[in-house]
N, C-alpha and C positions, 0 to 999 in steps of 0.2 A: 941067355934066356932060351929055354927050350919049352915049346908049347906042343902038347900032344893033341892029336886029332880027336875031336868030340862031335857030337851032333847037337844041333839046335833043338829047341822044343818043337819046331816044325818038322823035324826029321832031316834037316839039311846038314850035310857032312861038312865039317870045317877041316880044311887041309892042315897037315902038320909036316914039319921037315926037321931034319937034324942040323940044318945049316943055320946056326944061331946068328952068325954075322949077317946073313941075308935078312933074317927076320928082324934083327935089331935095326938094320938100315931101313928096312921098310917101316918099322915101328916109329922110327924117328922122323922119317921123311913125309909120312902121310899128313895131310892138312886137317884131318879129322882128329878131334881130341879123343885120346884113348886112355882109360884108367884100367889097371888090373887090380881087382879087389878080392880080399879074403872074404868068402861068404860067411864064415863063422864069426869073425870079429868086425866085419864091415870096414876093415882098415885097407888103405891103399898100399898095394905092393909095388906098383910101378906106375909111371906116368910118362907120356911122350911129350916132346917139346910143344906140339900144338895145344895140348891140354894145359901145359904149364903157362903158355902165353895167355890163354883165355882166363886162367885162374889168377895170374898176375904174381906168381911166386916161383922161386927156383925149385927144381925137382927135389932137392934134399929136404925142403921145408914142407913139401906135399906128401912124400912117401911116409907112411906110418900114421898119417891123419885118418880120422874116420871119414868115410866118403860123404856122409850127410853134411859134413861141414861145408862142402863145396857143391855137391850135386844133390838135388831134391831135398833141400833143408826142411821143407814143410812135411816131408814124409818120414822124418826121423822116428824110429820106434815102430814103423809099420812099413818096412821095405817090401814092395810088391814081389820082389824076386825071392828073397831069403825067408822073410817072415810070412808072407801071404802065399808063396808058391806060385806067383803069376809070372808069365813070360812077359818081357817088355820088348816090343819091336816097333821102332820108329814112333815113339811116344813123345809128345811135347812135354818138356820139363823145364825147370829153372836151374841155371848154374850161377852160384853166387861167388864173385871173384873177391880178391883180397880187399878191394875198396868197399866191399859191402854192396856193390851194384849187382842187380839180378840180370842175367843174360838169358833170353829165351833160347832153348836148344831143342833139337830133335834127338832123342837118345835111343840107342839099341843095346840090349844086354844079352850076351850069350854065355853059356857055361863053357869052361875049358880046363886044361890041366897044364900047369907050369912047373917044371922041375919035379914032376911027380906029385905035386900038390893040386887039389881042386881050387879053382878060381873062377872069377867072373870077369869077362872082357866087356867093359862098358865104353861104347863109343858115342860121341855127340858132336853135332854140327851147329854152329852159331846161326840162328835164323833171325837175328835182330833186324837185318835189312828187309827180309821178307815181311816181318811183322810191321815194320815201318811203312812199307809199301801197301800192305793190307789195310793198315789204319788210315793211310791216306785215301785209299780207294773207298773205304767205309765212310770217311769224312766227306769225301766228294759225293758219294751216293746220298748221305744224309742231307748235305746242303742242297743237292738236286731235288730231293723229296720235299725239303722245307720250301724251296723255291716253287716247286710245283703246287704245294699246298697253299701258297700265298697267292697263286694266280686265280683270277675270277672265272677262267675257263675250265672246262673239264679236260684233264690230262690223263692219259691211260697208256698202258703197255700190255701187250699180249704175247703169248708164245706162238709158235707156228700153227698150233691147233686151234687158235682163236681164243684160248682161255685167258681171261684178264689176270695178269700177274701184278699189276699196280694200278691204283686209281687214286688221284689226289683227293684231299678233303672236300673241295668244292664239288668234285664229280660225284662223290658218294652222297653228299647232302642233296644235290639236285636230283639224282636218280633214286634217292631214298634207300640206299643200301648201306650196310655197316661193314667194318673191316672183317667181322666174323663171316658175313655173307661172302666176302671176297675170298676168305680163306677156304671156305667150303667149295668154291669153284663157280665162276659165272662165265659163261661164254659171251663173247662180244655181240654175237647175233641176238642174244636174249634182250638186249637193251634197245632194240629197234622193232618197229612194227613188222608183222609177217610179210607184208607186201614189199618191203625193202630188202628182205634177206637174200634173195637170189642176186640182186644187183650188188649188195655188199660183199657176198661171197666171191663174185667175179672180180671185184675191185681188190679184195684182199690178195687173191692169187697174183694179180698184176703188180701190186706193191711188193710182194715177196720176191717177184722176179726182177725187181729193180726199176720198174716203170715209175715215172713221176706223173702223178695225176693232179689235175686242177682241184680246187676246193669243190667238194661234192655235197649236195644238199640231200638230207635224209629226214625221216621223222623218228625221233627217239621216244622211248616209252619208259615212264617211271615205274617203280615197283608196284604202285597202286593202280597202274593201267592208264593213267593220264598221259597224253602225248604232247610233244612240242617240236617245232622245226629246229634243225641244227645244220651247221656247216662243218665239215671235217677236213682237216689237213693231216695226212699221215705219211710216214716214211718207214722203211725197214730198219730193224735193229740188227746190226752186223756184228758177228763174233767170229773171228778167224776167217774173215772174208765171206762168211756165209750168213744168210738171213736167219736170225734166231727168233724173230717175232716182229711186231709192229708197234711203233710209238706214234701217238697222235694227239692232236688238240681238237676238242669238240667245242664249238661256239654256239650258244643259244641265240638263234636269230628271230625269236618271237617278236621283239620290239622292231627289228628291221622289217619283218613281214608286215607287222601292223602299220609301220610307217609307209611301206610300199603300197599297202591297201588304201591307206588314207590319201596318198598321192594320186593313186589311180582314181579314187572316188572324187578327189578334188578336181582332177583333170576332166573326168566325165561330167562333173557338175558344171565346170567352166564351159565345156563343149556344149552341154545342154542349154545353159544360159545364153551362150553366144549364138547358137543356132536357133533356139526357141524363143528369143526375146520378142519376136514380132516386129522388130524394127531392123532397118539395114545397118549392119555393123562392119567395121573394118579396123585392122591394126596397121599403123603406119610406122616405118623405120625412120631413123634420123634423116636420111637423104630423101624423104618424102615418098619413098617407094612403098606401095601397098603390099604388105607381107601376107595378110590373111583377110578373107571376107566370109560372110555367112550367106545362106541361101537367099535371104531377103535382099541383100545387096546385089546378088546375081539378078534377082527378079527386077529390082529397081533399074539396074543398068541395061538389062537385057543381054548381058554378056556372060559366058561361062567363066567360072572362077579360074580355070587353067589359063585363060587369056588375061587375067587381071593380076593374080598373085605373083609377085616378084618381077612383073613385066611392065607394070604401069605405075604412074605417079598420080597422086590425088589432084595434081595441078591440071591434069588432062580433063578432069570432070568439073573444073571451076571456070566459069566465064571470066573474061578479062576484067570486067568492072567489079568483080567480087574478089579477085585474087589478092589485092593489096590488103583489104579488110581481113581476109582469112589468114594472111601471113602475120599481120599484127596480132591477131588473136592467138595464133600458134606460138609466137614469140613470148607473149605474156604467160602462156601456160608453161613454157620452158623455164622462165624466170621464177615462177611460183608454182611448182608442180603439186604442192600440197593443198592448193586452194580448191574449194568445192567446184565441181563442174558447173559452168554457166551455159544455159541454153539460149541460143539466139537464132534468128531467122537468116537463112542464106539461100541464094539461088545456085543450083548446080545443073549440069547437063547429064542426061542419061546416055545410054549407049547409042541412041539414035540421034543425039544432039539436041533433043528437046529440053527446054528450060523447065525445071521443076522447083517448087518452093519446099524447103525442108527446115525442120528444127534441128540444129546441130548441137551436140554435146560431146566435149573432148576431155579425157582424163589421161594424165601421164601414168605410165606403168613404173612403179618404184624400182629403183636400181638399174634402170635402163634408160635409153634415150627415146624409147618407143612411146607411142600414145595409142589409145583406143578411142574410137569415135563411133557415135550412133547417130543415125539420121532418120527422122520421122517425116514421112512425106505429108505435107499439109497443102499440097496443090489444090485438092478439092475444097479444103476449108477456105483457102484464099479466094478460090472462085466463088464459094458460097458467100463469103463476106462481100465480095463485089456484087454478087446477085442480091444479097440482103440490102445493100445500099440502094440498089435500083428498086428492090421490092418496097423499101421504106418510102421512096418517092412515090411509087405506085400506090402504096397504102394510103398515103396522105390524100392522093387524088380519089381513091375509092372511098375514103372516110367521108369525104364531102358528099359523095353520091349516097353513102349509107345514111347520112343524116336525113336525106330526103326520103329514102326508103323507110327509115324508122318511123317517120310520121305516118307512112302508109301502113306499117305494121301495127301501130297503135289502133288504127281504125279496124284492122283485121282481127286484133285481139278482142276488141269489143264484140265483133260479130262472132268470134269463136266462143266467147262466154255464153252467148245466147245458145249456140249449138251444143255446148257442154251441158247446159241445163236440160236440153232436150235429150241428150245422150244419157244423162243420169236418170231421167224419167224412164227412158227406154230400158235401162239396166235394171231399174226397180221392177218394171213390168216383167222383164226376163226372169228375175229372181222369184217374183211371185208366181209366174207361170211354172217354173221348175218346182217350186214348193208345192203348188197345187197338183202338178203331175205326179210328183213323188208320193203325195198323200193318196191320190186317187189310185195309183198303181199298187202301192203297198197294201191298201185295204183288201182288194181281192187276192193279192199274193199271199197275204196272211192266211186266208182260208185255204188256198191251194196247198201251200207248204205244210201248214199245220195239220190239216185233215189227211194229207198223204202220209205224214209221219205217224199219225194215229192209226191209219189204215194198215201200215206196214207192221204195226205191233199186234195186229190181229192174226188169226189163223187164215192163211191164204194158200191156194194151190200155186204151183210154179208159174203158170201163165199170168194169174192175177198179180202175183208179187212182181213179176217182170214189168207189167203195165204200171203198177203203182210206183215202182222205183223210177221208171222212165218219166212219169209225171213229176215226181219230186226233183229229179235231176234237172229236167227242163226248167222248172220253176226256179231252182237255185241258180242255174246259169243266167236266166233272165234277171234275177235279183242282182247277181254279180255285175251284169251289164249296166243295170240302173245305178248301182253304187259307183261304178267307174265314171259314168257320165256326171253324177252329182259331185263326186270328188273333183273331177276336172273343172266343172263349173265353179266350184269353190276356189280352185287354184287360179283360174282366170280372173275371178273377182278379187283376188288377194285376200280372201277371208279364211284361208286354211290356217289352222292353229295347231300347236302341239301342247300337250299337258304332261310335263315331267312329274313323275311320282316314283316312290321307291317300289321296286319289284324284283322278282327272282328271274334273272336273265336265262339261266340254264333251263329252269322249268318252263319258261315261255317258249324257248326254242324246241324243247323236247315235246311239249304238248302239240306244237305246230306240226312236228314230224308225225306224231300219232294221227293227226287228222288227215294227213296226206299219205300215210303209209298204205292204206287200203288201195288207193288208186295206183300207187307204185307197185304193190304186190300183184294187182290184176295184170300189169304189163310185164311181170317177172323181173322188175328192177330192184336193186339193193338201194334202200334209202338209209344213208348213214349219217349220224350226227357225231362230229368231232368237236367237243367243247374243250378248248386248250387254254382256258383262263385259270386253271388251278383252283384254288379255294375261293376265288372271287366269283360271287353269284349275285349278291344284292347290289343293284345299281339304281341310279336315279335317271329316268328317261321316260319316254312315252311308249309303253309296251304295246298299245294298240296300233300305233303307226309302224313300229318295228315289225309287229306281227303282219301288218298289211303288206309291207315291202317284201318280207321273206315269203309270204304266201304267194305273191305275184311271181317272184323269182323261182321258187320251188315248183309251183304249178306249171310254169312255162317249161322248166327243166324236164318234169315228168311228161308233159305233153309232147315235147319234141325229141324224146329219147325212146327208142324202140328196144334197146338191150344195153346191158352194162349196169351203171350205177349213177346215183345222184348223191353227192356229198355236201352236207351243210357243215361249214367250219366256222367257229367263233374263236378269235384270239384277242389278246389284250396287250397293249403297248403302253408302258408308263411314260409320262412326260415330266421332265424336271420343272418346266415352267407352265404347267397347265394340267387340266384333268386328263385321266387316262383315255386313250383312243381304242375303241373296240372295232376289230376288223371282222366283217362278215363276208363269207364267200359261198356261192352255190355252184358246184362243179358238176357237169353232166357229160355223158359220152354220146350225146345225140347228134343231130344233123349238122350242127355248127352254123356259123354265119359267114357269108362271103366277106372278104376283107374290105371291099369297096362299100359295103353296106354298114360297117361298124359305126361310122361317124353319124349315121342317121337313125340308129336303132332306138334312141331315147326320144325321138320326136313323136308327136301325137299322130295317131292313126297311121303309124308306120310299122311294117313288118319287113323282115329281110327279103322276102319274096312274096309277091301277090298270090302265088299259088299256095303258099302255106295257109292263107286265110281260108281257101276252099278246102284244104286237106285237114287242117287242125282247128280251124275256127278262131274267133277272137276279134276284138275291135282294134287292137294296136294301141290302146290307151294305157295298158297296165304298166309298161316300162316308163312311159312319159310321167304317169302319176308317181311311180316309185322314185324317179329322179327328183321330182319336185318335193316329195316328202322327205327324202334324205337331205336335200339342200336346206329345206325348212328347219330340219333338226341340227343344222350346222355341220353336215358331213359332205361326203363326195361319193360318187358312184362311177363305175367303169366296167368294161368288159374286155376279155381277150378270147379269141375263138379261132378255130381252124375248120374250114368247111369239111364236113364228113368226119371230123375227129371229136367234136364236142365244144362246149363253151364253159367259161367261168365268169360269172358275174360277181363283182366285189363292191362292197360299200363300207365306208368307215364312219363311225360316229363318236364324237367326244361325249363321254358320260361320266359323271362323278360316281364314286363308290359310296354306297349307303353305309356311313360309319356307325349308324345305330342298328345295323342288322343284327338279328338274333343269331347266336351261334348255332350251327347245325347240331342235330341230336347225335349223341355218341352211339356208334354201332355196337351190336352185342358182342362182337368178336374182333380182336386186333389181328389184322391181316398182314402187318409188317413182318417181313422175313419169311413168310410162307412161300414155298416154291410151287409155281404154277406153270403148266404146259398149255399153250394155245395151239389148236389144230384147226386150220382153215386153208383151203386151197386158193383163196383170194387174198392177194397181198394187201390191198387197202383195208380189208377187214382185220387182218392180223396187226397191221400197224395201228389201227384205231384201238384195238383191245390192249396192245402193248402200252400205248400212251395212258390209258385209263388205269391199268393195274400198277404201272410204275408210280403213279401219283399216290397210290395207297401203300407204297413201300414193299410191295411183293417182289420176290425174285422170280423172274420168268424166262422162259424160252419159247420159241414158236417154230412150227414146221407146217408143211403143206399137205402131207399125205398120211394115211393111217399107218402104213408100214413104217415110215420114218418115225411117227409118234411112238409106236410100240417099241422100236429099237431105243429111242431116247429114254423112255420110261425104264427099260431094263438097265441101261447104262447108269442112270441115276441111282437105281437100287443097288447095283453092284459096287458103285463108288461110295456107298454109305451116305449119300445125300439125295434121298428119293424125292420125287415130285409128289406133293401132298394132294394137289388138286389138278384137274384138267378141264379146260373149256373146249368143247368139240362142236364144230359147225355142222349143220345138217341142211343140205340144199334140196334134195328130192329123194325119192325112193331108190334111186340108183346110187346114192352116196354110200360109201363104206363106213360111215360114222357109226351107225348102229352096230355093225359087226365089230368095229374097234372097241366099243364099250363092252360088248359081250366077251370079247377076247381078254380084256383087262380084268373083268370080274371073275373070269374062270381061272386066272393065273394066281396062285397062292401068293406069289411075291408082290403082285400089283393090286391085289384085291382091296387093300385099305384106301386106294386112291379115290378121292371124292370127285364124281363126274358131274359136269354141268353141260346140258345140251342147249345150243342156240339154233333154232330152226328159222329158215328164211320164210317159210309159209307153214302155218299150223293147220293140220288136217285132223278131222275127227278120228280118234283112236290112237293118234301118235303119242300123246302124253302117257296113256296107260301102257302102251308097248315099251316106251323108254323106261318107265318105272319098273316094269318087269325085268328089263335088262340089268338095272342097277343104278340108273342115273338118279342123282339126288335132286336135280332141278331141271325144269324144262321151260325155256323162255322163247318167245317168238319175237323176231325183229319187227320194228327197231327196238333195241334194248337200251334204255337210258342208263346213264352212269349210276344213278341212285338205285335203280332196280337191280342192276348187275351187282353192285356192292352189297345190297341187302341179301341177294341170293347167295353170294359167296360167304358173307358173314354168317348168315343163318346156317348154311350147310356146314361150314367149318366149326361153328360153335357146337352143333349137334355131334359132329365127329369127335371133337375134344371130350365131350361129355359121354360119348358112347351111346347116344340116343338114336333111335330110328324114327324119322319124321315122315309124314306123307309127302308126296312129290311136291316140291316147291315150284310154284308158278307165279306169274304176274298177279293173278287174282288172289292167291293165298297171301302174297306179300302185302297187297293192298288191304286185305281184311285184317292182317296182323297189325298194320300201321293204324287202321281205324280203331281197333280195340285199345290202342295206347292213348288215343286222343280223348280229351274231355268231351262229354256229350254237348253238341251244339244245338241250335234251334231245330235242325232237321231230325235230331235224334229223339226228340220228345214225342209223345203221342199227339199227333196233329189233329186228331178227330175233333178236338174241342175248338180248334181255330175256325173262325167264321169269316168268310171273304165275300166282299161285294164287288161285282164286275160292272163298271159303267161303260156300256157299248151300245151304239145305235144300230149297227149292222147285224142282221139276224145270223148270218153265217159266222161272223166273228164271235157273236155271243155264244153260239153253240160250241165253237172251237175252244174258247176260253174256259167254258164250264167243263168240257171233256178233259182238257189238260189239267185243270186244277183238281178235278175229282180223282185223277191218277195219284194225287198226294193225300187222298182220304180227307179232303177238306169239305166243310159245309159251304156251298156256293149259292149266292143269289145274284140276280141280274137286274140292272136298271138301265132303261133305254135312253135317259138323258139326265141332265144335272138336277132337274126338279125331282125326278123319281129317286135320285140318290139321297137328296135331303129328306124326302118323305120316309124312305126306308131307315135312314139313320135315326129318325124320330121314333120309329116303331121297334127297332131292335138294336142291340149292341154288336158292332162288327170290329174285328181285330185288324183288318187290312182292306184297303180299297185299291183296285186296279182301275185307273181313271183314264178314259179316252178324252182327247182334248176337243175334237170337233163333234158336237152333238146338237140336235135341234132343241129349240126352246131355251135351254141353258147349257152352255158348253162347260168343259172340264175346268177351265180357268176360273169362271164365275163360281161354280159349285165349290171348288177348293177354297176360294176367298171367303165364301159364306161359312164353310166348316171352320176355318181358322178364326173367323170373327166370333163364332159361338164358343170356341175353345178358350178364348181369352177370359170368358166369364166362368166357365166350368173348371178350368185348370187341367182338363184332360188333353191327350194328344193322340189323334188317330193317324196311323201310318198310311200315306197315300203315295202310290207309285204310278207315274204316268205310263200308259200303255197306248202308244200313238203311232200313227204313220208319218208324223212330222219328223223328218230326218235331216233337215237342212241345218246350216251353220247357225247357232244361236237358239235352236229349239230346246235343247236340254236346259240352257241357262234360263230361258223363258219359263219353263215348267218349274224349276227350282225357285225362281223369283216369285212365282204365283203361290208358293207355299207347299208344293209337293216335295216329298222326301227323296224320291229317286226317279229314274227314267229308263224305260226300255222301248225299243222301236219295233214296229212290225216289219216283216213277219216275225211273230213271236215263236221262240224256240224254248223247248223244255228246259235247257240249261239255264237260260236267262230267268225263267220263272223260278226254278229251284234256287238260284242265287238270291233273288229278291225275297223268297220265303225264309231263307237262312238269315238274311239281314234284318227283315222287318216283321216277320211273323213272331208273336210272343211265344215263349216256351210253354207257358200255361196261361189260362184265362185269369 
């Protein structure tokens, strides 16, 4: 066989030699199977022994056969070398031997020339053993992965770069990853929280270096971001003696952590119970050694626990005569550890050797031979029992003496009854004196206050008006003093009563603020009402008494405050087992009350400092009366104060909600969702306005300066969510509020903003100037919630409709509301109404006539009851204002005569008592006499107007 040199498809030169014997020897000796194949016919030209052994046939039966019979049988008809023109170099193929068994081989085919003919030299090596080993490895890896997938822990493998190359099924489920996620590449650091990454990176380097690390605790993170605690045990993956990655097991220790937490909490609870039980406690071991004591046991023995625990036996604290009984009890507990603890009395010694009486209770600790004992010191009780025994003996002796004293008391009671009758007579005389004094004082007071009020309504120069106002103020102060004294006399006599009726709580508080706002404004104070009861307004209570208490508290706050504010707060707290409780508070920034004076502040004729009486005036009765009124209404009152920082008076009243209250009138515009900016440099004012507008569903923001407000308005416009309205506070001429309004209206972007001005003090000309600037409304504090809501709703409704309204003020809103109401008695032409005044005092006659003529009424006067009856016989009257005390015939007799005559005629004449009688029961007495209503002197225009509305007919 002569083979000529040729080149492989890769350009490698194949050596050739003419020494055919050498080549044949080599051909026969090589252990690689070799076939020489005719590329044209695919027939085998020659075969070496190694190939013949692999095929399983002798050479002569192989030569001449088609190569596909033995090598690459599946590729018959599509030979890669001859038919497809492809080179074959170390390609895995199949050799089919004579037994039909397929042997995996690695084949290489190179072109050559033999004896001048073209041929293919095909060599192949049996790789059956390699395949077997490979399958074994694959089976082992498969079983390993199946085992890993069956584990409840997370199993993972990474390469040296930290990329996860394997994760078991449980790990993927827990971490919420999929095999596809794993194929795309996940770094091991990504499954832990960022705070752990540096520590993990350092530990990875240590593991790859071959260090053995203890189980390390980390916080793992799921794909959705949730975290859980884990413990990791990891080791390096070694290939060829080098670290090729890391293999580890991750254990979820959530339950372990939860158990540890529960154990810690249980231990802490046990410690807290042991230490905080309030009784001496100790834990005793089998050998009677005291193992643990609490602080109460230390206190009981007088010894520190370091000298007791593990160093002393309970026997040391037990007297000899008690030792046997204690041992018997301890043995019974050991025999029956599950029995309920039994308490019994025992004598023990404390650290100083003194005998103490205790109640001992012992319980066995399950699973141990230890017991826990508690001791309650009853030494004082035992001493008390002994003392009680002696006291009983003493009481029996005293009882005998008391029997003798009792006889003397019976005689004293008889004498006391006689004295009580005398005291009752004196009390009646006192009440009559107070009633007479009240009547006599109120009669001239009626003239002073009434005529000073009328005088102030006339044209006066500055000096005259000052004198008239001083007269009226002095008279009102005197009347307030009289009312305080009368109220206090009623309280002392136990005749103070309350009259619960349905009323509007918010309106009552706001009107009270209106009355006191002028006095607050004069001192430069902010008087603020914060009504925090939401929609609850109509309640059942005594509005007059509530108004009286609030008037006292607010008047005091204004009186004792020189700068800052006075805040009236009203809140509501619902009770599941009773009526709601309404909480009232009056907070001021005034002089405050010294701490040592607080407990006496509600006592009669008491003020925090006697000097305040000289500086501020007052009797000291106001708070005492307020306390009695609040308690009479079922409530409580209190005060907190810091000297120089101000005071807060609080009282709480239980009041039922009026379930039959009429629903409030629906406003003209829905303010919910409207964006509003509040501008005020005073935080308390901003917070009050925020609470109000939040209740109406408005979206709001607030700020304290004009520059900040302008910036916020521009930011809202740029963000596409502009502020539609702005409420701007105006304190004085130095305020930048007016300039802010002008700046807004001059800016094209902000011009549509509806502006509301709230001024602290209204001055002539301010309203017109604000209207010229572009403000839609101008309100003067205090601004009630209803007024503010009306102003906002009216301005917003006009803005929505594109209307231009005159400047909205408190007065324009009141007029608008009045136009909506149905006409009442005061709305009709009153010129036809004829009124008779029964009054014997000439000054009061003239006053009544002047006041009634202000209402365009026809007024006549009668000096006593007889003249009343005569005038009623001469003319028809629509209403009689009747004094009670008159000469010849008083008002009661005259009313009785009128009602007697009406039983025959069927008519009814309205009669209103107009009297100086203001004591308890006077109103009831007038109504019982047949009168329709009752007002007291001094007479005020508001009271007369109310009576005309109620009792004057609309038409004759």
